TIMI-91923 format. One record per residue (C-alpha): residue number from 1; residue in three letters; chain; z, y, x. Coordinates in Angstrom, 3 decimals, m for minus. Layout:
<atoms>
+-----+------+-------+----------+----------+----------+
:  nr : rest : kette :       up :    north :     east :
+-----+------+-------+----------+----------+----------+
: NUM :  Ala :     A :        Z :        Y :        X :
...
+-----+------+-------+----------+----------+----------+
</atoms>
This chain:
<atoms>
+-----+------+-------+----------+----------+----------+
:  nr : rest : kette :       up :    north :     east :
+-----+------+-------+----------+----------+----------+
:   1 :  Unk :     A :   35.066 :   48.342 :   45.444 :
:   2 :  Unk :     A :   37.173 :   45.331 :   46.248 :
:   3 :  Unk :     A :   37.212 :   44.235 :   42.813 :
:   4 :  Unk :     A :   33.714 :   44.463 :   42.394 :
:   5 :  Unk :     A :   33.326 :   42.404 :   45.347 :
:   6 :  Unk :     A :   35.131 :   39.679 :   44.148 :
:   7 :  Unk :     A :   33.455 :   39.786 :   40.693 :
:   8 :  Unk :     A :   29.841 :   39.400 :   42.537 :
:   9 :  Unk :     A :   31.293 :   36.404 :   44.434 :
:  10 :  Unk :     A :   32.511 :   34.838 :   41.271 :
:  11 :  Unk :     A :   29.325 :   34.973 :   39.875 :
:  12 :  Unk :     A :   27.637 :   33.818 :   42.457 :
:  13 :  Unk :     A :   29.648 :   30.888 :   42.998 :
:  14 :  Unk :     A :   29.365 :   30.133 :   38.825 :
:  15 :  Unk :     A :   25.630 :   30.599 :   39.716 :
:  16 :  Unk :     A :   25.488 :   28.064 :   42.018 :
:  17 :  Unk :     A :   27.869 :   25.654 :   40.215 :
:  18 :  Unk :     A :   26.148 :   25.466 :   37.069 :
:  19 :  Unk :     A :   22.598 :   26.885 :   37.412 :
:  20 :  Unk :     A :   22.194 :   24.933 :   41.318 :
:  21 :  Unk :     A :   21.495 :   28.551 :   42.435 :
:  22 :  Unk :     A :   21.948 :   29.212 :   46.292 :
:  23 :  Unk :     A :   23.629 :   32.630 :   46.364 :
:  24 :  Unk :     A :   21.597 :   34.853 :   48.476 :
:  25 :  Unk :     A :   24.236 :   37.213 :   50.483 :
:  26 :  Unk :     A :   21.964 :   39.878 :   50.666 :
:  27 :  Unk :     A :   21.285 :   40.814 :   47.306 :
:  28 :  Unk :     A :   24.163 :   40.139 :   46.588 :
:  29 :  Unk :     A :   25.458 :   43.087 :   48.672 :
:  30 :  Unk :     A :   22.700 :   45.346 :   47.203 :
:  31 :  Unk :     A :   23.876 :   44.112 :   43.124 :
:  32 :  Unk :     A :   27.282 :   44.898 :   44.051 :
:  33 :  Unk :     A :   26.634 :   48.309 :   45.865 :
:  34 :  Unk :     A :   24.746 :   49.075 :   42.416 :
:  35 :  Unk :     A :   27.451 :   48.019 :   39.891 :
:  36 :  Unk :     A :   29.551 :   50.671 :   42.082 :
:  37 :  Unk :     A :   27.378 :   53.241 :   42.062 :
:  38 :  Unk :     A :   26.842 :   53.126 :   38.042 :
:  39 :  Unk :     A :   30.495 :   53.703 :   37.738 :
:  40 :  Unk :     A :   31.325 :   56.791 :   35.991 :
:  41 :  Unk :     A :   32.777 :   59.835 :   38.103 :
:  42 :  Unk :     A :   36.387 :   60.500 :   37.316 :
:  43 :  Unk :     A :   35.982 :   64.171 :   37.682 :
:  44 :  Unk :     A :   32.973 :   66.058 :   35.870 :
:  45 :  Unk :     A :   32.868 :   69.013 :   38.052 :
:  46 :  Unk :     A :   31.983 :   66.477 :   40.995 :
:  47 :  Unk :     A :   29.436 :   68.485 :   43.644 :
:  48 :  Unk :     A :   26.306 :   67.868 :   43.796 :
:  49 :  Unk :     A :   24.709 :   64.277 :   44.227 :
:  50 :  Unk :     A :   24.566 :   63.380 :   48.322 :
:  51 :  Unk :     A :   21.088 :   61.547 :   49.023 :
:  52 :  Unk :     A :   22.733 :   58.460 :   51.045 :
:  53 :  Unk :     A :   19.744 :   55.945 :   52.504 :
:  54 :  Unk :     A :   18.825 :   52.962 :   50.238 :
:  55 :  Unk :     A :   19.718 :   49.470 :   51.877 :
:  56 :  Unk :     A :   16.491 :   47.763 :   52.402 :
:  57 :  Unk :     A :   16.868 :   44.097 :   54.081 :
:  58 :  Unk :     A :   13.239 :   44.037 :   55.219 :
:  59 :  Unk :     A :   13.295 :   40.009 :   55.807 :
:  60 :  Unk :     A :   12.830 :   40.449 :   51.756 :
:  61 :  Unk :     A :    9.675 :   41.874 :   49.966 :
:  62 :  Unk :     A :   11.125 :   45.580 :   48.366 :
:  63 :  Unk :     A :    9.749 :   48.148 :   46.219 :
:  64 :  Unk :     A :    9.927 :   51.460 :   44.799 :
:  65 :  Unk :     A :    8.811 :   52.019 :   41.139 :
:  66 :  Unk :     A :    9.002 :   54.928 :   38.411 :
:  67 :  Unk :     A :    7.306 :   55.326 :   34.925 :
:  68 :  Unk :     A :    6.554 :   58.825 :   33.532 :
:  69 :  Unk :     A :    5.573 :   59.999 :   30.166 :
:  70 :  Unk :     A :    3.705 :   62.823 :   28.476 :
:  71 :  Unk :     A :    2.302 :   63.622 :   25.505 :
:  72 :  Unk :     A :   m1.070 :   62.188 :   26.160 :
:  73 :  Unk :     A :    0.574 :   59.120 :   27.319 :
:  74 :  Unk :     A :    2.766 :   56.770 :   30.006 :
:  75 :  Unk :     A :    2.014 :   56.268 :   33.700 :
:  76 :  Unk :     A :    3.727 :   53.651 :   35.979 :
:  77 :  Unk :     A :    3.884 :   53.400 :   39.354 :
:  78 :  Unk :     A :    4.709 :   51.233 :   42.203 :
:  79 :  Unk :     A :    4.872 :   50.147 :   45.800 :
:  80 :  Unk :     A :    5.405 :   46.874 :   46.837 :
:  81 :  Unk :     A :    6.553 :   45.803 :   50.324 :
:  82 :  Unk :     A :    5.701 :   42.883 :   52.338 :
:  83 :  Unk :     A :    6.758 :   44.502 :   55.810 :
:  84 :  Unk :     A :    6.212 :   48.196 :   57.292 :
:  85 :  Unk :     A :    2.990 :   47.847 :   57.865 :
:  86 :  Unk :     A :    1.720 :   45.888 :   54.571 :
:  87 :  Unk :     A :    2.261 :   47.337 :   51.199 :
:  88 :  Unk :     A :    0.360 :   46.964 :   47.523 :
:  89 :  Unk :     A :    0.075 :   50.577 :   45.812 :
:  90 :  Unk :     A :   m0.388 :   50.155 :   41.961 :
:  91 :  Unk :     A :   m1.018 :   52.570 :   39.162 :
:  92 :  Unk :     A :   m0.759 :   51.340 :   35.663 :
:  93 :  Unk :     A :   m1.633 :   53.305 :   32.228 :
:  94 :  Unk :     A :    1.005 :   52.744 :   29.615 :
:  95 :  Unk :     A :   m0.260 :   53.881 :   26.300 :
:  96 :  Unk :     A :    2.259 :   56.051 :   24.431 :
:  97 :  Unk :     A :    6.163 :   55.872 :   24.576 :
:  98 :  Unk :     A :    9.500 :   57.271 :   26.013 :
:  99 :  Unk :     A :   10.440 :   57.707 :   29.666 :
: 100 :  Unk :     A :   12.543 :   54.943 :   29.427 :
: 101 :  Unk :     A :    9.613 :   52.719 :   27.765 :
: 102 :  Unk :     A :    7.438 :   53.577 :   30.487 :
: 103 :  Unk :     A :   10.161 :   52.600 :   33.268 :
: 104 :  Unk :     A :   11.457 :   49.517 :   31.640 :
: 105 :  Unk :     A :    7.311 :   48.380 :   30.838 :
: 106 :  Unk :     A :    6.420 :   49.306 :   34.466 :
: 107 :  Unk :     A :    9.565 :   47.130 :   36.055 :
: 108 :  Unk :     A :    8.274 :   44.127 :   33.740 :
: 109 :  Unk :     A :    4.605 :   44.359 :   34.432 :
: 110 :  Unk :     A :    5.091 :   44.910 :   38.395 :
: 111 :  Unk :     A :    7.638 :   41.704 :   38.399 :
: 112 :  Unk :     A :    4.228 :   39.907 :   36.955 :
: 113 :  Unk :     A :    2.450 :   41.275 :   39.939 :
: 114 :  Unk :     A :    5.461 :   40.393 :   42.453 :
: 115 :  Unk :     A :    5.505 :   36.601 :   40.914 :
: 116 :  Unk :     A :    1.904 :   36.253 :   41.344 :
: 117 :  Unk :     A :    2.396 :   37.134 :   44.749 :
: 118 :  Unk :     A :    4.568 :   34.417 :   45.397 :
: 119 :  Unk :     A :    7.653 :   36.510 :   45.799 :
: 120 :  Unk :     A :   10.609 :   34.334 :   45.136 :
: 121 :  Unk :     A :   13.049 :   37.385 :   46.546 :
: 122 :  Unk :     A :   12.962 :   40.952 :   45.333 :
: 123 :  Unk :     A :   14.571 :   44.374 :   45.841 :
: 124 :  Unk :     A :   13.584 :   46.995 :   43.234 :
: 125 :  Unk :     A :   14.708 :   50.613 :   44.275 :
: 126 :  Unk :     A :   14.488 :   53.066 :   40.826 :
: 127 :  Unk :     A :   15.353 :   56.277 :   40.005 :
: 128 :  Unk :     A :   16.503 :   55.270 :   36.523 :
: 129 :  Unk :     A :   19.913 :   54.556 :   35.830 :
: 130 :  Unk :     A :   19.989 :   53.588 :   32.142 :
: 131 :  Unk :     A :   17.030 :   51.385 :   33.277 :
: 132 :  Unk :     A :   18.994 :   50.054 :   36.131 :
: 133 :  Unk :     A :   22.169 :   49.249 :   33.762 :
: 134 :  Unk :     A :   20.062 :   47.261 :   31.715 :
: 135 :  Unk :     A :   18.333 :   45.472 :   33.863 :
: 136 :  Unk :     A :   21.833 :   44.512 :   35.258 :
: 137 :  Unk :     A :   23.006 :   44.078 :   32.007 :
: 138 :  Unk :     A :   26.273 :   46.418 :   32.948 :
: 139 :  Unk :     A :   25.119 :   48.655 :   29.762 :
: 140 :  Unk :     A :   23.834 :   48.031 :   26.378 :
: 141 :  Unk :     A :   20.118 :   48.904 :   24.915 :
: 142 :  Unk :     A :   20.842 :   50.538 :   22.067 :
: 143 :  Unk :     A :   16.833 :   51.540 :   21.623 :
: 144 :  Unk :     A :   15.832 :   48.738 :   19.240 :
: 145 :  Unk :     A :   11.909 :   49.304 :   20.310 :
: 146 :  Unk :     A :   12.903 :   48.508 :   23.750 :
: 147 :  Unk :     A :   14.932 :   45.435 :   23.302 :
: 148 :  Unk :     A :   11.695 :   42.987 :   23.149 :
: 149 :  Unk :     A :   10.532 :   44.592 :   26.589 :
: 150 :  Unk :     A :   14.167 :   44.486 :   27.604 :
: 151 :  Unk :     A :   14.457 :   40.510 :   26.774 :
: 152 :  Unk :     A :   11.189 :   39.738 :   28.203 :
: 153 :  Unk :     A :   12.344 :   41.567 :   32.193 :
: 154 :  Unk :     A :   15.586 :   39.340 :   31.695 :
: 155 :  Unk :     A :   13.421 :   36.495 :   31.324 :
: 156 :  Unk :     A :   11.438 :   37.474 :   34.680 :
: 157 :  Unk :     A :   14.228 :   37.944 :   36.622 :
: 158 :  Unk :     A :   15.676 :   34.527 :   35.699 :
: 159 :  Unk :     A :   12.480 :   33.041 :   37.757 :
: 160 :  Unk :     A :   13.244 :   34.978 :   40.944 :
: 161 :  Unk :     A :   15.632 :   33.019 :   43.334 :
: 162 :  Unk :     A :   17.327 :   36.135 :   43.757 :
: 163 :  Unk :     A :   16.606 :   39.897 :   42.202 :
: 164 :  Unk :     A :   18.028 :   43.138 :   43.125 :
: 165 :  Unk :     A :   17.782 :   46.527 :   41.166 :
: 166 :  Unk :     A :   19.219 :   49.537 :   43.298 :
: 167 :  Unk :     A :   19.477 :   52.577 :   41.883 :
: 168 :  Unk :     A :   18.354 :   55.468 :   44.331 :
: 169 :  Unk :     A :   17.757 :   59.362 :   43.429 :
: 170 :  Unk :     A :   14.329 :   60.767 :   43.073 :
: 171 :  Unk :     A :   14.101 :   62.592 :   46.382 :
: 172 :  Unk :     A :   14.071 :   59.088 :   47.463 :
: 173 :  Unk :     A :   11.002 :   57.930 :   45.067 :
: 174 :  Unk :     A :    8.598 :   60.549 :   45.626 :
: 175 :  Unk :     A :    5.888 :   58.115 :   46.293 :
: 176 :  Unk :     A :    6.425 :   55.650 :   43.209 :
: 177 :  Unk :     A :    6.985 :   59.046 :   41.173 :
: 178 :  Unk :     A :    3.398 :   60.641 :   42.276 :
: 179 :  Unk :     A :    1.382 :   57.104 :   41.113 :
: 180 :  Unk :     A :    3.043 :   57.139 :   37.725 :
: 181 :  Unk :     A :    1.883 :   60.915 :   36.972 :
: 182 :  Unk :     A :   m1.921 :   60.101 :   38.650 :
: 183 :  Unk :     A :   m1.324 :   56.552 :   36.050 :
: 184 :  Unk :     A :   m0.498 :   59.026 :   33.414 :
: 185 :  Unk :     A :   m3.701 :   60.865 :   33.515 :
: 186 :  Unk :     A :   m6.305 :   58.146 :   34.080 :
: 187 :  Unk :     A :   m8.673 :   57.328 :   30.933 :
: 188 :  Unk :     A :   m8.720 :   53.256 :   31.754 :
: 189 :  Unk :     A :   m5.985 :   50.809 :   31.068 :
: 190 :  Unk :     A :   m7.123 :   49.071 :   34.007 :
: 191 :  Unk :     A :   m4.434 :   48.617 :   36.675 :
: 192 :  Unk :     A :   m5.845 :   50.471 :   40.070 :
: 193 :  Unk :     A :   m4.457 :   48.336 :   43.207 :
: 194 :  Unk :     A :   m4.494 :   49.692 :   46.543 :
: 195 :  Unk :     A :   m3.612 :   47.535 :   49.811 :
: 196 :  Unk :     A :   m3.100 :   49.125 :   53.248 :
: 197 :  Unk :     A :   m2.569 :   47.188 :   56.090 :
: 198 :  Unk :     A :   m2.048 :   48.479 :   59.411 :
: 199 :  Unk :     A :   m3.287 :   51.907 :   58.613 :
: 200 :  Unk :     A :   m6.763 :   50.659 :   56.599 :
: 201 :  Unk :     A :   m7.123 :   49.914 :   53.071 :
: 202 :  Unk :     A :   m8.997 :   48.772 :   50.513 :
: 203 :  Unk :     A :   m8.819 :   49.485 :   46.433 :
: 204 :  Unk :     A :   m9.709 :   47.667 :   42.937 :
: 205 :  Unk :     A :   m9.865 :   47.409 :   39.475 :
: 206 :  Unk :     A :   m8.231 :   44.776 :   37.383 :
: 207 :  Unk :     A :   m7.023 :   43.994 :   33.702 :
: 208 :  Unk :     A :   m3.383 :   42.794 :   34.066 :
: 209 :  Unk :     A :   m3.065 :   41.562 :   30.542 :
: 210 :  Unk :     A :   m5.801 :   39.223 :   30.308 :
: 211 :  Unk :     A :   m5.505 :   37.870 :   33.775 :
: 212 :  Unk :     A :   m1.675 :   37.218 :   33.385 :
: 213 :  Unk :     A :   m2.221 :   35.252 :   29.736 :
: 214 :  Unk :     A :   m4.855 :   33.342 :   32.153 :
: 215 :  Unk :     A :   m1.832 :   32.481 :   34.431 :
: 216 :  Unk :     A :    0.636 :   31.679 :   31.502 :
: 217 :  Unk :     A :    3.084 :   34.500 :   32.505 :
+-----+------+-------+----------+----------+----------+
</atoms>
């Protein structure tokens, strides 16, 4: 862990000098812990995983997301929290593909949505370790069909002032998991967006891809 902390500080220092990006210390801490969690286990006979609480800095926006693939098609689900009483719950139908495709597409499309909401700092929590490692550039994507999507995701990440992807276990991601499975069963390609504020809600449909093109995203 000490070496990872030093490495993260070194990267933040280089970003500050060469890219004029001011270090955002909560995000740096989250990324360091994520990198530590992604290190391989020393012993293959490790006990079952311990479900630790996720670290959320509630001065920033935070999101849970998940992707789901089945024979009939893929779905993506995400919950964007502006604060503890105001959130957006999103379902997106994604067509056909693998589970990694669904996870990666959900991440990419959700980042578009977050930018539309003028989000400049983002904490992203998901249960796919492999997608987490791809987004954090700690491992290489060998799936040729996913590389363009991953490249687009990395370009979107670069537009945020700070961005952290934190891996969590499925048990801590049940809300987004439910939304992704519901989205996979939907017939419409439109997104279903439900906004909840202080116990009240309203929901609407939208055609995301047309609107994203119109916004130049």
